[in-house]
C-alpha positions as MATLAB code, in Angstrom:
seq = 'NRLIYKSTERTLSSIPQGMTEIPAIVRRFNMTYNFRECGGYMNIQEHIKQSYKNKLHTLYSFTRDAELKRFAIDVTPVTNSMFRIFLEKSGYSPAIPDNFLKHWVNGQIPEGYEDHPVVYVSPDDARAYTAWAGKRLPTEEEWQFAAEGIEGNKYPWGNTMLESRCNPNTNGKTTPVNAF';
ca = [
       9.201    6.043   17.314;
       8.514    4.697   13.894;
       5.982    6.535   11.833;
       3.052    5.596    9.635;
       2.697    7.191    6.233;
      -0.559    9.182    6.314;
      -1.563    8.446    2.729;
      -1.966    4.753    3.611;
      -5.268    5.686    5.161;
      -6.424    6.266    1.577;
      -4.572    4.416   -1.186;
      -0.880    3.611   -1.081;
       0.419    3.377   -4.627;
       4.131    3.326   -3.814;
       6.102    2.872   -0.628;
       8.019    6.020    0.359;
      11.783    5.716    0.759;
      12.805    4.575    4.238;
       9.495    2.805    4.844;
       8.298   -0.764    4.464;
       4.872   -2.109    3.596;
       2.877   -4.058    6.161;
      -0.001   -6.116    4.698;
      -3.640   -5.891    5.796;
      -4.695   -8.509    8.346;
      -7.533   -9.555   10.644;
      -6.020  -11.063   13.753;
      -6.308  -11.679   17.470;
      -3.675   -9.710   19.356;
      -2.378  -10.743   22.766;
      -1.695   -7.619   24.778;
       0.288   -7.523   28.013;
       0.919   -4.246   29.777;
       4.024   -4.147   31.934;
       5.872   -1.480   33.814;
       9.385   -1.241   35.126;
       9.574    1.447   37.755;
      11.382    2.268   40.945;
       8.868    2.169   43.749;
       5.457    1.223   42.482;
       3.244   -0.934   44.654;
       5.876   -3.228   46.078;
       8.062   -3.743   49.119;
      10.989   -1.338   48.638;
      13.438   -3.635   50.488;
      12.645   -6.465   48.067;
      13.007   -4.055   45.150;
      16.489   -3.026   46.313;
      17.572   -6.684   46.477;
      16.668   -7.325   42.834;
      18.106   -5.552   39.828;
      16.009   -2.994   38.019;
      16.363   -5.102   34.863;
      14.687   -8.094   36.476;
      11.863   -6.266   38.269;
       9.102   -6.401   35.678;
       5.491   -6.104   36.797;
       2.533   -7.182   34.693;
      -0.385   -4.833   35.096;
      -2.847   -6.792   32.965;
      -3.147   -8.997   29.888;
      -5.962   -9.486   27.410;
      -6.692  -10.443   23.814;
      -8.243   -8.226   21.215;
      -9.437   -8.868   17.678;
      -8.426   -6.173   15.215;
      -8.585   -5.553   11.512;
      -5.605   -3.650   10.163;
      -5.528   -2.056    6.750;
      -2.327   -2.180    4.685;
       0.138    0.483    5.862;
       3.727    1.629    5.510;
       5.930    2.121    8.544;
       9.389    3.647    8.935;
      12.138    1.026    8.827;
      14.029    2.753   11.649;
      13.169    5.029   14.541;
      13.514    8.795   14.050;
      17.166    9.777   14.426;
      18.672   12.746   16.218;
      19.640   14.198   12.803;
      16.097   13.849   11.473;
      14.702   15.521   14.579;
      17.249   18.357   14.321;
      16.081   19.048   10.741;
      12.492   19.167   12.009;
      13.452   21.677   14.717;
      15.372   23.875   12.278;
      12.703   23.882    9.568;
       9.622   24.110   11.780;
      10.824   26.344   14.609;
       9.128   23.929   17.025;
       9.648   24.312   20.743;
       8.029   22.058   23.337;
       5.177   23.211   25.541;
       6.943   21.572   28.482;
      10.712   21.919   28.029;
      11.670   19.866   31.121;
      14.028   17.087   29.978;
      13.377   17.873   26.291;
      16.357   16.396   24.381;
      18.340   16.293   27.615;
      20.790   13.878   25.974;
      21.901   16.669   23.617;
      24.720   18.940   24.802;
      23.976   22.675   24.748;
      21.184   22.053   22.254;
      23.456   20.047   19.931;
      23.569   16.348   19.105;
      26.614   14.764   20.790;
      29.293   13.886   18.233;
      28.763   10.388   16.873;
      25.086   10.269   17.908;
      23.582   11.726   14.729;
      22.195    8.342   13.618;
      21.038    7.251   17.068;
      17.302    7.347   17.878;
      16.035   10.624   19.271;
      15.011   10.231   22.914;
      13.673   12.550   25.603;
      10.718   13.725   23.537;
       7.157   13.720   24.814;
       4.155   12.266   22.972;
       3.245   15.846   21.982;
       6.759   16.389   20.595;
       6.484   13.139   18.630;
       3.057   14.144   17.258;
       4.441   17.540   16.190;
       7.246   15.759   14.326;
       4.831   13.377   12.621;
       2.541   16.199   11.501;
       5.536   18.043   10.062;
       6.770   14.866    8.299;
       3.300   14.097    6.849;
       3.058   10.920    8.896;
       1.416    9.705   12.107;
       2.308    7.475   15.018;
       1.241    3.826   14.656;
      -1.637    2.449   16.682;
      -0.765   -0.117   19.309;
      -1.955   -2.962   17.087;
      -0.042   -1.634   14.044;
       3.131   -1.357   16.095;
       2.745   -4.849   17.534;
       2.005   -6.428   14.146;
       4.945   -4.657   12.480;
       7.248   -5.838   15.288;
       6.135   -9.455   15.575;
       5.145  -10.165   11.955;
       2.554  -12.510   10.516;
       3.866  -15.395   12.643;
       3.275  -13.485   15.892;
       6.872  -13.896   17.061;
       7.986  -12.692   20.454;
      10.842  -10.816   18.739;
      11.081   -9.560   15.133;
      13.515  -12.404   14.299;
      11.778  -15.284   16.144;
      10.907  -16.435   19.650;
      14.377  -16.667   21.190;
      16.111  -13.584   22.557;
      19.353  -12.935   20.671;
      21.273  -10.011   22.149;
      23.339   -9.816   18.961;
      20.134   -8.662   17.215;
      19.273   -5.717   19.463;
      20.563   -3.231   21.985;
      20.173   -4.991   25.345;
      20.460   -1.511   26.951;
      22.723   -2.759   29.691;
      24.775    0.432   29.675;
      21.974    2.995   29.264;
      23.227    4.080   25.843;
      21.504    4.070   22.489;
      23.001    2.540   19.349;
      22.756    3.712   15.722;
      19.350    2.871   14.251;
      20.912    0.617   11.597;
      23.222   -1.229   14.039;
      21.012   -4.336   14.170;
];
């Protein structure tokens, strides 16, 4: 998750290191909610025939007008190393430990994964991190605007999918946050 700098809710005089400024805007947002799940409300035989990657279900779509104030957002997702520092300095432990950081080995970041995004954290875990870091999670509209830009692109770089610009997640592994 990328984080919003809390002071932007007041006046942002300088952009903190590791963050980028997103300008204020009034805009109509197109929202589409999808899910990709095993099972769901579908014929299981048909689901087995198609790959998980290609079985995308639209729940609903709508448009929404929103006014966003200027904000700063982290340039990269929170890394395993950043989350480890949070754990060490705060003493945080999750209320529900099931699957918490299950990609770590014996409570340690796997070698070479220090700069990969932290995964297997709950929304409560993410909120605890943001409070500790003096930040907050972005709203849905803030996240969408930061990702698609003023032009409203489908992808941060334009409207054509370019797998060389992102992790296509075909192998189930994360990549370093600065890889693309």
